[in-house]
Backbone as numpy.savetxt, mean C-alpha at the origin, in Angstrom:
# Nx Ny Nz CAx CAy CAz Cx Cy Cz
32.98 -15.85 -17.95 33.51 -14.62 -18.26 32.71 -13.42 -18.63
32.06 -14.12 -20.19 31.59 -12.87 -20.60 30.34 -12.30 -20.05
29.57 -13.38 -19.33 28.79 -13.00 -18.30 28.96 -11.41 -17.13
30.42 -11.96 -16.63 30.72 -10.99 -15.75 31.21 -9.65 -16.58
31.75 -9.69 -17.47 32.07 -8.45 -18.42 30.78 -7.81 -18.53
29.77 -8.71 -19.39 28.63 -8.05 -19.53 27.86 -7.17 -18.26
27.79 -7.79 -17.34 27.28 -6.87 -15.85 28.35 -5.97 -15.83
29.56 -6.02 -15.72 30.30 -4.78 -15.56 29.89 -3.85 -16.57
29.81 -3.97 -18.09 29.33 -3.21 -18.90 28.02 -2.44 -18.39
26.87 -3.35 -18.04 25.71 -2.96 -17.91 26.14 -1.99 -16.46
26.62 -2.27 -15.69 26.70 -1.24 -14.29 27.35 -0.11 -14.86
28.37 0.25 -15.72 28.97 1.29 -16.41 27.39 2.05 -16.83
26.91 1.38 -17.85 25.53 2.34 -18.23 24.83 2.95 -17.07
24.63 2.28 -16.11 23.70 2.56 -15.10 24.59 3.57 -14.20
25.93 3.44 -14.15 26.63 4.54 -13.80 26.56 5.82 -14.39
26.70 6.08 -15.92 26.66 6.87 -16.75 25.28 7.41 -16.77
24.00 6.59 -16.47 22.73 7.21 -16.80 22.51 8.18 -15.55
23.32 7.94 -13.99 23.27 8.61 -13.23 24.07 9.98 -13.07
25.08 10.04 -14.16 25.96 10.76 -14.11 26.12 11.41 -15.38
26.97 11.08 -16.38 27.35 11.91 -17.50 26.04 12.00 -18.36
25.12 10.91 -18.46 23.92 10.89 -19.62 23.02 11.95 -18.68
22.99 11.81 -17.28 22.02 12.49 -16.73 22.30 13.96 -16.89
23.44 14.30 -16.91 23.56 15.82 -16.83 23.59 16.16 -18.59
23.49 15.32 -19.16 23.59 15.90 -20.80 21.86 16.02 -21.00
21.19 15.04 -20.40 19.71 15.00 -20.78 19.18 16.14 -19.99
19.71 16.57 -18.54 19.13 17.85 -18.20 19.35 19.09 -18.80
20.58 19.18 -20.02 20.99 20.27 -20.73 19.84 20.25 -21.97
19.48 19.04 -22.42 18.48 18.80 -23.49 17.22 19.38 -23.08
16.92 18.96 -21.81 15.29 19.26 -21.66 15.09 20.85 -21.33
16.35 21.26 -20.68 16.17 22.73 -20.94 15.97 23.61 -21.92
16.81 23.04 -23.18 16.41 23.60 -24.58 15.10 23.17 -25.05
14.21 22.37 -24.35 12.81 22.22 -25.35 11.90 23.01 -24.93
10.95 22.95 -26.12 9.43 24.15 -25.72 8.69 22.94 -24.77
7.87 23.71 -24.26 6.93 23.04 -23.47 6.35 21.46 -23.43
5.69 21.60 -24.49 5.06 20.62 -25.27 6.07 19.35 -25.24
7.29 19.47 -26.33 8.21 18.77 -26.36 8.71 18.45 -24.96
8.92 18.94 -24.24 9.49 18.84 -22.97 8.87 17.97 -21.91
7.26 17.99 -22.11 6.30 17.19 -21.23 6.48 15.76 -21.67
6.54 15.56 -22.95 6.53 14.62 -23.57 7.89 13.76 -23.38
8.92 13.90 -23.44 10.47 13.69 -22.85 10.93 13.49 -21.35
9.89 14.38 -20.90 10.18 14.44 -19.21 9.45 12.89 -18.73
8.40 12.64 -19.52 7.38 11.45 -18.79 7.91 10.13 -19.64
8.70 10.19 -20.53 9.14 9.01 -21.17 10.39 8.54 -20.67
11.12 9.88 -19.96 12.37 9.32 -19.37 12.26 8.93 -17.83
11.10 9.86 -17.19 10.42 9.32 -16.02 10.23 8.22 -16.02
9.50 7.44 -16.77 9.23 5.84 -16.98 10.07 5.05 -17.19
10.93 5.58 -17.85 12.10 4.72 -17.89 13.21 4.65 -17.00
13.34 5.62 -16.16 14.21 5.67 -15.02 13.50 5.32 -13.74
12.29 5.48 -13.59 11.17 5.13 -12.50 10.41 4.44 -12.87
10.43 2.92 -13.15 8.99 2.31 -13.84 7.72 2.48 -13.03
6.76 2.39 -13.65 5.50 2.50 -12.92 5.30 1.60 -11.81
4.67 1.93 -10.83 4.65 1.11 -9.77 2.83 0.30 -10.04
3.49 -0.89 -9.89 1.79 -1.97 -10.02 0.67 -1.38 -8.92
-0.35 -1.18 -9.83 -1.48 -0.45 -8.91 -2.33 -1.67 -8.26
-2.77 -1.70 -6.78 -3.18 -2.76 -6.35 -4.62 -2.15 -5.62
-5.64 -2.86 -5.96 -6.87 -2.42 -5.54 -7.30 -3.35 -4.72
-7.80 -3.05 -3.39 -8.24 -4.17 -1.99 -9.56 -3.69 -2.04
-10.60 -4.60 -2.49 -12.11 -4.06 -2.57 -12.79 -5.29 -1.29
-13.11 -4.35 -0.27 -13.66 -4.65 1.04 -15.06 -4.58 1.15
-16.19 -5.60 0.46 -17.69 -5.01 0.88 -18.05 -4.76 2.28
-18.40 -3.58 2.79 -19.07 -3.05 3.98 -20.31 -4.24 4.24
-20.42 -4.62 5.55 -21.71 -5.08 5.95 -22.11 -4.39 7.03
-23.08 -4.59 7.42 -23.93 -3.59 8.40 -24.18 -4.78 9.43
-23.79 -4.56 10.89 -23.49 -5.47 11.84 -24.48 -4.69 12.90
-25.29 -5.56 13.46 -26.28 -5.12 14.58 -25.77 -5.86 16.13
-25.63 -4.94 16.63 -25.27 -5.70 18.02 -26.29 -5.19 19.06
-26.72 -6.28 19.59 -27.94 -5.84 20.67 -27.09 -6.28 22.12
-26.73 -5.43 23.13 -26.70 -5.84 24.46 -27.82 -5.38 25.57
-27.96 -6.83 26.13 -29.33 -6.76 27.03 -28.78 -6.40 28.19
-29.21 -5.91 29.36 -28.60 -5.88 30.51 -29.87 -6.13 31.19
-29.30 -7.12 31.89 -30.00 -8.11 32.99 -29.77 -7.81 34.36
-30.89 -7.34 35.31 -30.29 -6.91 36.72 -31.25 -7.51 37.35
-30.71 -8.80 38.45 -31.35 -9.87 39.43 -30.97 -9.21 40.70
-31.95 -8.69 41.39 -32.12 -8.44 42.82 -31.76 -9.66 43.76
-31.11 -9.41 45.07 -30.41 -10.27 45.70 -31.88 -11.09 46.35
-32.66 -10.26 46.68 -33.72 -11.16 47.13 -34.46 -11.97 46.29
-34.49 -11.56 45.02 -35.28 -12.59 44.01 -34.42 -14.11 43.90
-33.08 -13.83 44.21 -31.91 -14.98 43.70 -32.19 -15.94 45.07
-32.75 -15.05 46.54 -33.13 -16.01 47.27 -34.25 -16.98 47.38
-35.07 -16.33 47.10 -36.31 -16.84 46.54 -36.31 -17.91 45.51
-35.73 -17.52 44.46 -35.50 -18.81 43.44 -34.87 -20.04 43.92
-33.67 -19.70 45.06 -33.17 -20.60 45.63 -34.18 -21.47 46.41
-34.97 -20.84 47.21 -35.84 -21.70 48.41 -36.76 -22.28 47.17
-37.22 -21.78 45.94 -38.23 -22.62 45.28 -37.59 -23.85 44.48
-36.13 -23.88 44.85 -35.54 -24.96 44.01 -35.13 -26.03 44.97
-35.06 -25.48 46.20 -34.81 -26.61 47.48 -36.24 -27.06 47.63
-37.40 -26.54 47.53 -38.79 -27.23 47.66 -39.01 -28.03 46.54
-38.73 -27.92 45.34 -39.05 -28.67 44.30 -38.10 -29.87 44.38
-36.86 -29.96 45.19 -36.06 -31.45 45.38 -37.03 -32.04 46.29
């Protein structure tokens, strides 16, 4: 039962952070000097939207050489090769 009550209180806190406390925080931010505003703004931002985890993917580039050789055989050369093959048998 206590766990459900705690969850309910947490849900209330979250609702207030997006409602009543949000309006109050905006009113406070409006009254601050620039330097204080920047500090408070980023602390609030970090609390409300935690930093995303940075991922680096490292892929080493390797050079690939592709050699394409075009070979053309004339039909008459094929016939001569066939004849020579028959003679060898």
